[in-house]
C-alpha positions as CSV (number, residue, x, y, z in Angstrom):
1,M,-183.4,88.3,-112.6
2,L,-181.1,87.1,-115.4
3,E,-180.7,90.6,-116.8
4,W,-179.6,91.9,-113.4
5,L,-177.1,89.0,-113.1
6,W,-175.5,89.9,-116.4
7,L,-175.4,93.6,-115.5
8,L,-173.7,92.7,-112.2
9,L,-171.1,90.5,-113.9
10,G,-170.4,93.3,-116.5
11,T,-169.9,95.8,-113.7
12,L,-167.5,93.6,-111.8
13,R,-165.6,92.9,-115.0
14,V,-165.2,96.7,-115.7
15,L,-164.1,97.4,-112.1
16,L,-161.6,94.5,-112.0
17,H,-160.3,95.0,-115.5
18,D,-157.3,97.0,-116.4
19,R,-158.0,100.4,-118.0
20,H,-155.4,99.9,-120.7
21,A,-156.9,96.5,-121.7
22,L,-160.4,98.1,-121.9
23,L,-159.1,100.8,-124.2
24,V,-157.4,98.3,-126.5
25,E,-160.5,96.1,-126.5
26,H,-162.7,99.2,-127.3
27,L,-160.4,100.2,-130.1
28,L,-160.4,96.7,-131.7
29,L,-164.2,96.4,-131.5
30,R,-164.7,99.9,-133.0
31,Q,-162.5,99.1,-135.9
32,Q,-164.5,96.0,-136.7
33,L,-167.8,97.9,-136.3
34,A,-166.6,100.5,-138.8
35,L,-165.6,97.7,-141.2
36,A,-169.1,96.1,-140.8
37,L,-171.0,99.3,-141.4
38,R,-169.4,99.9,-144.9
39,A,-172.1,100.2,-147.5
40,R,-171.4,96.9,-149.3
41,P,-173.1,93.5,-149.3
42,R,-169.9,92.0,-148.0
43,P,-167.3,94.2,-146.2
44,R,-164.0,94.3,-148.1
45,L,-160.8,94.8,-146.2
46,R,-158.5,97.6,-147.4
47,R,-154.8,97.9,-147.0
48,R,-155.0,100.1,-143.9
49,D,-157.3,97.4,-142.3
50,R,-154.7,94.8,-142.8
51,L,-152.0,97.0,-141.5
52,F,-154.1,97.7,-138.4
53,W,-154.5,94.0,-137.5
54,A,-150.9,93.3,-138.4
55,V,-149.8,95.8,-135.7
56,A,-152.6,94.8,-133.3
57,C,-151.4,91.2,-133.2
58,R,-148.0,92.4,-132.0
59,V,-149.3,94.9,-129.4
60,C,-152.3,93.1,-127.9
61,A,-151.7,89.7,-126.4
62,D,-155.3,88.5,-126.4
63,W,-156.2,90.0,-129.9
64,R,-157.7,86.6,-130.9
65,R,-160.5,87.0,-128.4
66,H,-161.7,90.2,-129.9
67,L,-161.6,89.1,-133.5
68,V,-165.0,88.7,-135.2
69,L,-164.9,89.5,-138.9
70,V,-161.5,88.1,-139.9
71,R,-160.0,84.6,-139.4
72,R,-157.0,84.4,-137.2
73,E,-155.0,82.6,-139.9
74,T,-155.6,85.6,-142.2
75,V,-154.2,88.1,-139.7
76,L,-151.0,86.0,-139.3
77,R,-150.6,85.8,-143.0
78,W,-150.9,89.6,-143.2
79,H,-148.2,89.9,-140.5
80,R,-145.8,87.7,-142.4
81,H,-146.4,89.6,-145.6
82,G,-145.7,92.9,-143.8
83,W,-142.5,91.4,-142.3
84,R,-141.3,90.6,-145.8
85,L,-142.0,94.1,-147.0
86,C,-140.2,95.5,-144.0
87,W,-137.0,93.5,-144.8
88,W,-137.3,94.5,-148.5
89,W,-137.4,98.1,-147.5
90,R,-134.5,97.7,-145.1
91,S,-132.3,96.0,-147.8
92,R,-133.2,98.6,-150.4
93,R,-133.2,96.1,-153.2
94,P,-135.9,93.9,-154.9
95,M,-136.2,90.3,-153.9
96,G,-135.0,87.6,-156.2
97,R,-131.8,86.7,-158.0
98,P,-129.3,89.4,-158.9
99,R,-129.4,90.3,-162.6
100,V,-126.6,88.7,-164.7
101,P,-124.1,91.5,-165.8
102,A,-124.3,92.6,-169.5
103,E,-120.7,91.4,-170.2
104,V,-121.5,87.9,-168.9
105,R,-124.7,87.7,-171.0
106,D,-122.7,88.7,-174.1
107,L,-120.1,86.1,-173.3
108,I,-122.7,83.4,-173.0
109,A,-124.2,84.4,-176.4
110,V,-120.7,84.4,-178.1
111,M,-119.7,81.0,-176.6
112,S,-122.9,79.4,-177.6
113,R,-122.7,80.9,-181.1
114,D,-119.1,79.7,-181.6
115,N,-119.8,76.2,-180.3
116,P,-123.3,75.2,-181.5
117,L,-122.7,71.6,-180.3
118,W,-122.3,72.6,-176.7
119,G,-125.1,72.2,-174.3
120,T,-126.1,74.2,-171.2
121,E,-123.9,72.2,-168.8
122,R,-120.9,72.4,-171.1
123,L,-121.2,76.2,-171.3
124,R,-121.7,76.3,-167.5
125,G,-118.4,74.4,-167.1
126,E,-116.5,76.7,-169.4
127,L,-117.8,79.7,-167.5
128,R,-116.8,78.2,-164.2
129,K,-113.3,77.7,-165.4
130,L,-113.2,81.5,-166.0
131,G,-114.4,82.1,-162.5
132,I,-118.0,83.0,-163.5
133,A,-120.7,81.3,-161.6
134,V,-124.0,81.3,-163.6
135,S,-127.0,79.0,-163.1
136,A,-128.2,76.7,-165.8
137,G,-131.5,78.6,-166.1
138,S,-129.6,81.9,-166.9
139,I,-127.5,80.1,-169.5
140,R,-130.6,78.7,-171.2
141,C,-132.1,82.2,-171.1
142,Y,-129.2,84.1,-172.7
143,R,-127.6,81.5,-175.0
144,W,-127.7,81.8,-178.8
145,R,-130.6,80.0,-180.3
146,G,-129.6,80.0,-183.9
147,P,-131.8,80.9,-186.9
148,A,-135.5,80.5,-186.4
149,R,-136.9,77.4,-188.1
150,P,-139.6,78.0,-190.7
151,P,-143.1,77.4,-189.2
152,T,-144.4,74.0,-190.0
153,Q,-148.0,73.2,-190.8
154,T,-150.3,72.1,-188.0
155,W,-152.0,68.7,-187.9
156,R,-155.3,70.5,-188.7
157,T,-153.8,71.9,-191.8
158,F,-152.2,68.6,-192.8
159,L,-155.5,66.8,-192.4
160,R,-157.4,69.5,-194.3
161,N,-154.9,69.2,-197.2
162,H,-155.3,65.5,-197.4
163,A,-159.0,65.2,-196.5
164,H,-160.1,64.9,-200.2
165,Q,-158.1,61.6,-200.4
166,I,-159.5,60.0,-197.2
167,W,-162.6,57.9,-196.9
168,A,-164.0,56.4,-193.7
169,A,-165.8,53.0,-193.6
170,D,-167.9,51.4,-190.9
171,L,-170.7,49.0,-190.3
172,F,-173.6,49.2,-187.9
173,T,-176.6,47.0,-187.2
174,V,-180.4,47.7,-187.6
175,P,-183.1,45.5,-186.0
176,T,-186.2,44.6,-188.0
177,L,-189.8,44.0,-187.2
178,T,-189.2,40.3,-186.9
179,F,-186.3,40.7,-184.5
180,S,-183.6,39.9,-187.1
181,T,-180.5,41.9,-187.6
182,L,-179.4,43.7,-190.7
183,F,-175.9,45.2,-191.4
184,V,-175.3,48.5,-193.1
185,L,-171.9,49.3,-194.7
186,F,-171.1,52.8,-195.8
187,F,-168.2,54.9,-197.1
188,I,-168.0,58.7,-196.4
189,T,-165.5,61.3,-197.6
190,H,-163.6,63.4,-195.1
191,D,-163.5,66.6,-197.0
192,R,-167.2,67.1,-197.9
193,R,-168.8,64.5,-195.6
194,E,-170.4,62.9,-198.6
195,L,-171.9,59.4,-198.2
196,V,-170.4,57.8,-201.3
197,H,-171.8,54.3,-200.8
198,C,-174.4,52.7,-198.5
199,R,-175.6,49.1,-198.8
200,V,-177.5,46.6,-196.6
201,T,-177.1,42.9,-196.1
202,A,-178.2,40.3,-193.7
203,H,-175.1,38.2,-194.0
204,P,-171.9,40.3,-194.4
205,T,-168.8,38.5,-195.7
206,A,-165.4,39.6,-196.7
207,A,-166.2,39.1,-200.4
208,W,-169.3,41.3,-200.0
209,V,-167.4,44.1,-198.3
210,W,-164.7,44.0,-201.0
211,R,-167.4,44.2,-203.7
212,Q,-169.0,47.2,-202.1
213,L,-165.6,49.0,-202.1
214,L,-165.2,48.3,-205.8
215,E,-168.8,49.6,-206.5
216,A,-168.1,52.7,-204.5
217,M,-165.0,53.5,-206.7
218,S,-167.1,53.7,-209.9
219,W,-166.9,56.7,-212.2
220,G,-163.2,57.1,-211.6
221,R,-163.5,57.9,-207.9
222,Q,-160.8,56.3,-205.7
223,P,-159.5,57.3,-202.2
224,R,-155.8,57.3,-201.2
225,Y,-156.6,56.3,-197.6
226,V,-159.4,54.2,-196.1
227,V,-159.9,54.6,-192.3
228,R,-161.7,51.6,-190.7
229,D,-161.8,49.6,-187.5
230,R,-160.5,46.1,-186.9
231,D,-163.7,44.3,-187.5
232,A,-163.1,40.7,-188.8
233,V,-165.8,41.1,-191.5
234,Y,-163.3,43.0,-193.7
235,G,-161.2,39.8,-194.0
236,R,-157.5,39.3,-193.5
237,D,-156.5,40.2,-197.0
238,F,-158.5,43.4,-197.3
239,A,-155.5,45.6,-196.7
240,T,-153.4,43.6,-199.2
241,K,-155.9,43.8,-202.0
242,A,-156.5,47.5,-201.3
243,D,-152.8,48.1,-201.5
244,G,-152.8,46.6,-204.9
245,L,-155.2,49.3,-206.0
246,G,-153.0,52.1,-204.5
247,I,-155.1,52.5,-201.3
248,D,-153.6,52.5,-197.9
249,T,-155.7,51.0,-195.1
250,V,-155.5,52.9,-191.8
251,L,-156.7,50.8,-188.9
252,T,-158.0,52.5,-185.8
253,P,-156.7,51.4,-182.3
254,F,-158.6,48.8,-180.3
255,R,-161.8,50.2,-178.7
256,S,-161.1,53.7,-180.0
257,P,-164.2,54.9,-181.8
258,R,-163.0,58.5,-181.7
259,A,-160.2,57.6,-184.0
260,N,-162.9,57.1,-186.7
261,A,-165.0,60.0,-185.4
262,I,-166.6,61.1,-188.8
263,A,-168.0,57.6,-189.4
264,E,-169.2,57.3,-185.9
265,R,-170.9,60.7,-186.1
266,V,-172.7,59.7,-189.3
267,I,-174.0,56.6,-187.6
268,R,-175.5,58.7,-184.9
269,T,-177.1,61.1,-187.5
270,L,-178.6,58.1,-189.4
271,R,-180.1,56.8,-186.2
272,Q,-181.4,60.1,-184.7
273,E,-182.8,61.5,-187.9
274,C,-184.0,58.4,-189.7
275,L,-183.8,54.9,-188.3
276,D,-185.1,55.7,-184.8
277,H,-188.4,56.9,-186.3
278,V,-189.2,54.0,-188.6
279,V,-189.9,50.3,-188.2
280,V,-187.8,48.3,-190.6
281,L,-189.7,45.4,-192.2
282,N,-186.9,43.7,-194.2
283,E,-183.7,44.2,-196.1
284,R,-185.5,45.7,-199.1
285,H,-187.4,48.1,-197.0
286,L,-184.2,49.3,-195.2
287,G,-182.4,49.7,-198.5
288,A,-185.2,52.0,-199.9
289,I,-185.2,54.1,-196.7
290,L,-181.5,54.6,-196.7
291,R,-181.4,55.5,-200.4
292,E,-183.9,58.2,-199.9
293,Y,-182.2,59.6,-196.8
294,V,-178.7,59.4,-198.3
295,A,-179.9,61.5,-201.3
296,Y,-181.4,64.0,-198.9
297,Y,-178.2,64.0,-196.8
298,N,-175.9,64.6,-199.7
299,T,-177.9,67.3,-201.6
300,D,-180.2,69.1,-199.1
301,R,-179.2,68.6,-195.5
302,P,-177.1,71.5,-194.1
303,H,-173.9,70.5,-192.4
304,R,-172.3,72.6,-189.6
305,S,-168.7,71.7,-190.5
306,L,-169.4,72.9,-194.1
307,A,-170.8,76.4,-193.1
308,L,-174.4,75.0,-193.2
309,A,-174.0,73.9,-196.8
310,P,-174.9,70.3,-197.9
311,P,-172.1,68.0,-199.0
312,L,-173.1,68.3,-202.6
313,P,-174.5,71.8,-203.0
314,T,-176.9,72.3,-205.9
315,A,-176.1,75.0,-208.5
316,R,-178.3,78.1,-208.2
317,G,-179.0,80.5,-210.9
318,P,-177.8,84.1,-210.9
319,G,-179.7,86.7,-208.9
320,A,-181.7,86.5,-205.7
321,P,-184.3,83.7,-205.4
322,S,-187.8,84.6,-206.0
323,G,-191.2,83.0,-206.1
324,P,-193.3,81.2,-203.5
325,V,-191.6,78.7,-201.1
326,V,-192.7,75.1,-201.6
327,A,-191.9,72.1,-199.4
328,R,-191.0,68.6,-200.6
329,P,-191.5,65.8,-198.0
330,V,-188.7,63.3,-197.3
331,L,-189.4,59.9,-195.9
332,G,-193.1,60.5,-195.7
333,G,-192.8,63.9,-194.0
334,L,-190.1,63.1,-191.5
335,H,-188.1,65.9,-193.0
336,H,-188.9,68.5,-195.6
337,V,-186.9,70.3,-198.3
338,Y,-187.8,73.9,-198.9
339,S,-187.1,75.7,-202.2
340,H,-188.6,78.5,-204.4
341,A,-191.1,77.4,-207.0
342,A,-190.0,77.9,-210.6
């Protein structure tokens, strides 16, 4: 019964509908059917499809009712774009500002070269007195720039050239088996990422920190700059005493660990590769663990910023290595060092 009702309504609609409207509707639906049957996962509209709907929206009053595959806003946007193209064709000139004549461009270059102290607005005023109306953007585009300055070195190059003179210092804490807290102070170089000095204490003081700096500068090694945070354990006179030795102290901003990124990264490495896998008994035990790991870190551990070379590469003999490969355990087998047997 329902099918007969739909058939009757469709017949009445055809009889009562205008033949011109039926032809237009038939054309619109056939165009969308052809678009949907294209052999692609998602039908892509071509230029002629856009042109068809841009014309259809002007010819057919109820074109929105027959639209299935394209949004109405898209068809209106196509029509506006076609309207702009139509006016461009009728005006026979490209859209945008007219190009500045060659003689005006040469005059701008001459005036800016003869008057290097004049700015853009001053040049614009002088041109206006001559009856030449030019925008400030055009003057900035065609004015004389003067000789090119020699390229300066980048910050990366500057830091690389001074990295051998920079040390980073920092402290971090380590809990023990008896729930006491130990403090570790270390100094690391910026150029080769070498751990120069690493010591442990349960009661850090300003005098102890200063003594560790003096011990780290043994054998004639001395930095030009020391980067550290604003921890009160360094003491108020740390920078003054370091300046007496020819060392400038660079303090990082408050709550800015990335300003001392190399030291912070080493702390993470010490925890992930060493301290998170052992239970520290006391100060003596932690000192022994850190001495063994620091020796492994400086001489055998590959470093990505050093092209997978250790901070202190060992000298190798000439020729390709030969012989069986042997492994030497570090920290009871937590890490291993592999080398060719002699």
